[in-house]
C-alpha positions in Angstrom: -200.1 260.9 79.2 -197.8 259.0 81.6 -195.0 260.9 83.3 -191.5 260.2 82.1 -188.9 260.1 84.8 -186.4 262.4 83.1 -189.1 265.1 82.8 -189.7 264.9 86.6 -186.1 265.5 87.3 -185.7 268.4 84.9 -189.1 270.0 85.6 -188.1 272.5 88.2 -185.1 273.9 86.3 -187.1 274.3 83.1 -190.3 275.8 84.6 -189.4 279.4 84.1 -188.3 278.9 80.5 -191.4 276.8 79.6 -193.8 279.4 81.1 -192.1 282.2 79.2 -192.1 280.2 75.9 -195.8 279.2 76.4 -196.8 282.8 77.1 -195.0 284.0 74.0 -196.5 281.3 71.8 -200.0 282.0 73.0 -199.6 285.7 72.5 -198.3 285.2 68.9 -201.1 282.7 68.2 -203.8 285.1 69.3 -202.3 287.9 67.3 -202.2 285.8 64.2 -205.9 284.8 64.5 -207.1 288.3 65.4 -205.3 290.0 62.5 -205.9 287.3 59.9 -207.2 289.2 56.8 -209.5 286.3 55.9 -211.3 286.7 59.2 -212.5 290.3 58.9 -216.1 289.2 59.3 -215.4 286.8 62.1 -215.6 287.9 65.7 -212.8 285.7 67.1 -213.4 286.7 70.7 -217.1 286.0 70.6 -216.7 282.6 68.9 -213.9 281.6 71.3 -216.2 282.3 74.3 -218.8 280.0 72.8 -216.3 277.1 72.6 -215.1 274.7 75.4 -212.4 276.1 77.7 -210.2 273.1 77.6 -209.7 269.7 75.9 -211.6 267.6 78.5 -214.6 269.9 78.2 -214.6 269.5 74.4 -214.2 265.8 74.5 -216.8 265.2 77.2 -219.2 267.9 76.3 -222.5 267.5 78.3 -225.1 265.8 76.2 -227.7 265.4 78.9 -229.9 268.2 77.7 -229.9 267.6 74.0 -229.2 265.1 71.2 -225.5 264.6 70.8 -225.8 265.3 67.1 -227.2 268.8 67.8 -224.5 269.6 70.3 -221.8 268.6 67.9 -223.4 270.8 65.2 -223.6 273.7 67.7 -220.0 273.1 68.8 -218.4 273.2 65.4 -220.8 275.4 63.4 -219.4 278.7 64.7 -216.0 277.6 63.3 -217.2 276.9 59.8 -216.4 280.4 58.5 -212.9 280.1 59.8 -212.3 276.8 58.0 -214.2 277.8 54.9 -211.9 280.7 54.5 -209.0 278.2 54.4 -210.5 275.9 51.8 -212.3 273.3 54.1 -215.9 272.4 53.8 -217.4 270.3 56.6 -219.2 267.1 55.8 -222.9 266.9 56.6 -223.6 265.8 60.2 -225.9 262.8 60.7 -227.2 261.3 63.9 -225.3 258.8 66.1 -221.9 260.5 65.5 -221.9 260.0 61.8 -221.1 262.4 59.0 -221.6 262.1 55.2 -219.9 263.6 52.2 -222.4 266.2 50.7 -223.9 265.2 47.3 -222.3 266.7 44.3 -219.0 267.6 46.0 -215.9 267.0 43.9 -213.8 264.0 45.0 -210.2 263.2 44.3 -207.9 260.6 45.9 -206.1 261.8 49.0 -203.6 259.0 48.6 -204.7 257.1 51.7 -208.2 255.8 51.1 -209.3 253.3 48.5 -211.9 250.6 48.0 -211.7 247.3 45.9 -214.4 247.0 43.3 -215.0 243.3 44.2 -218.0 244.4 46.3 -219.4 246.9 43.8 -220.2 250.5 44.3 -223.7 250.4 45.8 -224.7 251.9 49.2 -223.4 249.1 51.3 -220.0 248.8 49.5 -216.6 249.8 50.8 -216.6 252.4 48.1 -219.6 254.2 49.6 -218.0 253.7 53.0 -215.4 256.2 52.0 -218.1 258.8 51.9 -219.1 258.2 55.5 -217.3 259.2 58.7 -217.9 258.1 62.3 -216.5 259.4 65.6 -216.9 258.6 69.3 -216.3 262.1 70.6 -216.6 265.6 69.1 -212.9 266.4 69.0 -212.8 265.5 65.3 -214.8 266.2 62.2 -214.6 265.3 58.5 -214.2 267.9 55.8 -213.4 268.3 52.1 -210.6 270.4 50.7 -211.2 272.9 47.9 -209.5 270.4 45.5 -211.7 267.5 46.6 -209.6 265.6 49.1 -211.2 264.1 52.2 -209.6 265.1 55.5 -210.2 264.9 59.3 -209.8 268.0 61.4 -209.1 267.4 65.1 -208.7 269.7 68.1 -205.1 269.0 69.2 -204.4 271.6 71.8 -206.1 274.3 73.9 -203.9 276.7 75.8 -201.0 274.6 77.1 -202.9 271.3 76.9 -201.8 269.1 74.1 -198.7 271.0 73.1 -196.5 267.9 73.7 -198.6 266.0 71.2 -198.1 268.7 68.6 -194.3 268.5 69.1 -194.4 264.7 68.6 -196.5 265.1 65.5 -194.1 267.7 64.2 -191.3 265.1 64.6 -192.9 262.1 62.9 -195.9 263.4 60.9 -194.1 266.3 59.2 -190.6 266.9 58.0 -188.0 264.4 56.8 -189.2 261.6 59.0 -192.6 261.7 57.4 -191.0 260.6 54.2 -189.3 257.5 55.7 -190.7 254.2 54.5 -190.6 252.7 58.0 -192.5 255.5 59.5 -196.3 254.8 59.5 -197.3 257.9 61.5 -200.4 259.5 60.0 -199.3 262.6 58.0 -200.1 266.0 59.5 -201.1 268.1 56.6 -201.6 271.4 58.3 -201.8 273.1 61.7 -204.3 275.9 62.2 -204.5 278.3 65.1 -207.7 279.9 66.3 -206.9 282.0 69.3 -205.5 279.6 71.9 -206.9 276.5 70.0 -204.7 274.5 67.6 -206.4 272.2 65.0 -204.6 269.5 63.1 -205.6 268.4 59.5 -205.0 264.8 58.6 -205.9 262.7 55.5 -209.0 260.6 56.0 -207.7 257.0 55.9 -209.8 254.3 54.2 -210.5 251.8 57.0 -209.3 250.5 60.4 -207.0 247.5 61.2 -209.5 246.7 64.0 -211.8 245.3 61.3 -209.1 243.2 59.7 -210.7 240.0 61.1 -214.0 239.2 62.8 -215.9 241.8 60.8 -217.1 242.1 57.2 -213.7 242.0 55.4 -212.8 238.6 54.1 -209.1 238.9 54.7 -206.8 235.9 54.5 -204.1 235.1 57.0 -201.5 236.6 54.7 -203.5 239.8 54.4 -203.7 240.1 58.2 -200.1 239.2 58.8 -199.0 241.9 56.3 -200.9 244.5 58.4 -199.5 243.1 61.7 -195.9 243.4 60.4 -196.6 247.0 59.3 -197.9 247.8 62.8 -194.8 246.4 64.3 -192.7 248.4 61.9 -194.6 251.5 62.9 -193.9 250.9 66.6 -190.3 249.9 65.9 -189.6 253.2 64.0 -191.2 255.3 66.8 -189.2 253.5 69.4 -186.0 254.1 67.4 -186.5 257.8 67.5 -187.4 257.8 71.2 -191.2 257.9 71.1 -193.5 255.5 72.8 -197.2 255.6 71.7 -198.7 254.3 74.9 -202.0 253.5 73.3 -200.8 251.0 70.7 -203.9 248.8 70.5 -205.0 247.8 67.0 -207.9 250.2 67.0 -205.4 253.0 66.7 -203.9 251.6 63.4 -205.6 252.6 60.2 -205.3 250.9 56.8 -206.0 252.2 53.3 -208.3 249.4 52.3 -208.9 245.7 53.0 -207.5 243.3 50.4 -210.1 240.6 51.0 -208.0 237.8 49.3 -210.5 235.2 50.5 -213.3 237.0 48.6 -211.5 237.5 45.3 -209.7 234.2 45.4 -206.4 235.7 44.3 -203.3 237.1 46.0 -203.5 240.9 45.9 -201.2 242.7 43.5 -201.1 245.8 45.7 -200.9 245.9 49.5 -202.5 248.6 51.6 -200.4 250.8 53.8 -201.0 250.9 57.5 -200.9 254.2 59.5 -200.6 254.8 63.2 -202.7 257.6 64.6 -203.8 259.2 67.9 -200.6 260.4 69.6 -202.3 262.0 72.5 -200.8 259.6 75.1 -197.4 259.4 73.4 -194.2 260.3 75.3 -190.9 261.4 73.7 -187.4 261.0 75.1 -184.6 263.2 73.8 -181.5 261.4 72.3 -179.3 262.2 75.3 -181.6 260.3 77.7 -180.0 256.9 78.4 -182.1 253.8 77.9 -182.3 253.0 81.6 -184.0 256.4 82.3 -186.5 256.1 79.4 -189.3 255.1 81.8 -192.7 256.3 82.8 -194.9 256.3 85.9 -198.7 256.1 86.0 -201.5 255.3 83.6 -201.1 256.5 80.0 -203.9 259.1 80.2 -204.1 262.0 77.7 -204.7 265.7 77.8 -208.3 265.4 76.9 -208.9 262.6 79.5 -206.5 263.4 82.3 -208.6 261.7 85.0 -207.2 258.2 85.6 -210.7 257.1 86.7 -211.9 257.5 83.1 -209.1 255.1 81.8 -210.7 251.8 80.8 -208.0 250.2 78.7 -206.4 246.9 79.8 -203.1 247.4 81.6 -200.1 245.1 82.1 -198.8 244.3 85.6 -195.9 246.7 85.5 -198.2 249.7 85.0 -200.1 249.0 88.2 -198.9 251.0 91.1 -196.4 253.9 91.0 -193.2 252.2 89.9 -191.4 253.2 86.7 -192.0 251.1 83.7 -190.7 250.8 80.1 -193.2 252.5 77.8 -191.8 250.8 74.7 -192.6 247.4 76.2 -196.0 248.8 77.1 -196.6 249.4 73.4 -195.7 245.8 72.6 -198.0 244.5 75.2 -200.9 246.7 74.2 -200.6 245.7 70.5 -200.2 242.0 71.4 -203.1 242.1 73.7 -205.4 243.6 71.1 -204.5 240.6 68.9 -205.4 238.0 71.5 -208.4 236.7 69.5 -206.4 236.1 66.2 -204.8 232.8 65.4 -203.0 232.2 62.1 -202.6 228.5 62.7 -198.9 228.9 61.9 -197.5 227.7 65.3 -194.3 229.9 65.2 -196.3 233.0 64.4 -198.9 232.3 67.0 -196.2 231.7 69.6 -194.6 235.0 68.7 -197.8 236.9 69.0 -198.4 235.3 72.3 -195.0 236.5 73.5 -196.0 240.1 72.9 -198.5 240.0 75.7 -196.2 238.2 78.2 -197.0 239.6 81.7 -193.3 239.8 82.3 -192.1 242.9 80.4 -188.5 241.6 80.4 -189.7 238.5 78.4 -191.4 240.5 75.7 -189.5 241.1 72.4 -189.0 244.6 71.2 -191.2 245.7 68.3 -188.3 245.4 65.9 -187.3 242.0 67.3 -190.9 240.8 66.8 -191.0 242.3 63.3 -187.7 240.6 62.3 -188.8 237.2 63.6 -192.2 237.4 61.9 -190.8 238.6 58.6 -188.3 235.7 58.6 -191.1 233.2 59.3 -193.5 234.6 56.7 -190.7 234.7 54.2 -190.1 231.0 54.6 -193.7 230.1 53.9 -195.0 229.8 50.3 -197.5 232.7 49.8 -200.4 230.4 48.9 -200.0 228.6 52.2 -201.1 231.9 53.9 -204.2 232.2 51.8 -206.5 230.5 54.3 -209.1 231.9 56.7 -207.8 232.9 60.2 -209.2 231.4 63.3 -211.0 234.0 65.4 -211.9 233.6 69.0 -215.6 234.3 70.0 -214.5 237.4 71.9 -211.8 238.6 69.5 -209.6 241.6 70.2 -210.1 244.3 72.7 -213.5 246.1 72.2 -213.8 249.2 74.3 -216.9 251.3 74.1 -215.7 254.0 76.5 -215.4 257.6 75.5 -211.7 257.5 76.3 -211.0 255.6 73.1 -211.5 256.6 69.5 -212.0 253.4 67.5 -213.1 254.6 64.1 -211.3 255.6 61.0 -211.8 259.2 62.0 -209.7 259.1 65.2 -206.4 260.9 65.1 
């Protein structure tokens, strides 16, 4: 996570209070876990000793001596009784970081994952894809609730690591803000404490915006522009409440399904909702921090990958070096850069998207400005004029295969 300048100024004065609060929190957490009546048969201390000591150790667990699949099973299996007692059943682990819904398990909509029937319901259809789950690191696993909903469980914090992320999620993924139409933050269904470890439970979303073009979905320009506008709306809302995501590439946006207007030959009656996930690198500024002091310094690394040498995302010019930069304009650049391979063939829209990745941060529009402009342009065009196929560059988007990035529908 990049360091916000106001935090640097206030750090010394707040240290004693934070240490005391953290110690109290951890003590209460351990007491809750050790005295939970549903865990009478679970040796909390023994299980905890078998688990990684911190977030980086969990994310980058050594796979040199065994198959990654076996390590993930060993890593999470001791926790199964803990989650089973709370109504969660883990999906079956497969090789190559895949999981599958067990046969015969009851299924009910979780409200965020659907599949059009235009491709049928066989093994290669989007419908069957809802029963599979892929991940790039072992911080998250898929599970089924006792009432049949598909969820993703992720390690959010260990000790003091990741606590800022949880507070941000409490702000936008729970409470009144979570009900706001402009807020696209993925809902946080539950927080579970196991000794000093905090897990978050999230709905498993149907697909990823990353696949909106250049992959199997036959989405029209209109389908894709609708997703792009929702992504901008998501960033605009976050920025309005003082939160910068700092990893706003399109692979961190999820979508309930792909409309595939080109395949069905009709305008979709329903539009899928887009969600923004993975707030590990996000920073939050309190309302009393003036705009000119809402700046950050350094690469936007996270609690599970704090080493800047592991960071492999593209970075804009202003982030290089040790000078303060505007993290909200960083979000705009990251999102625009991840769309570099998409072309709508509507000149005003393509010019707007190009402006998002302007190397001069002062020349980039804000997320809301970009949204307002794009909505105005799209609203002036007859819907059937946006029903064509997008132009996709040979090397579309930003493809990152490094472990510092979760790019599947399971990343939170």
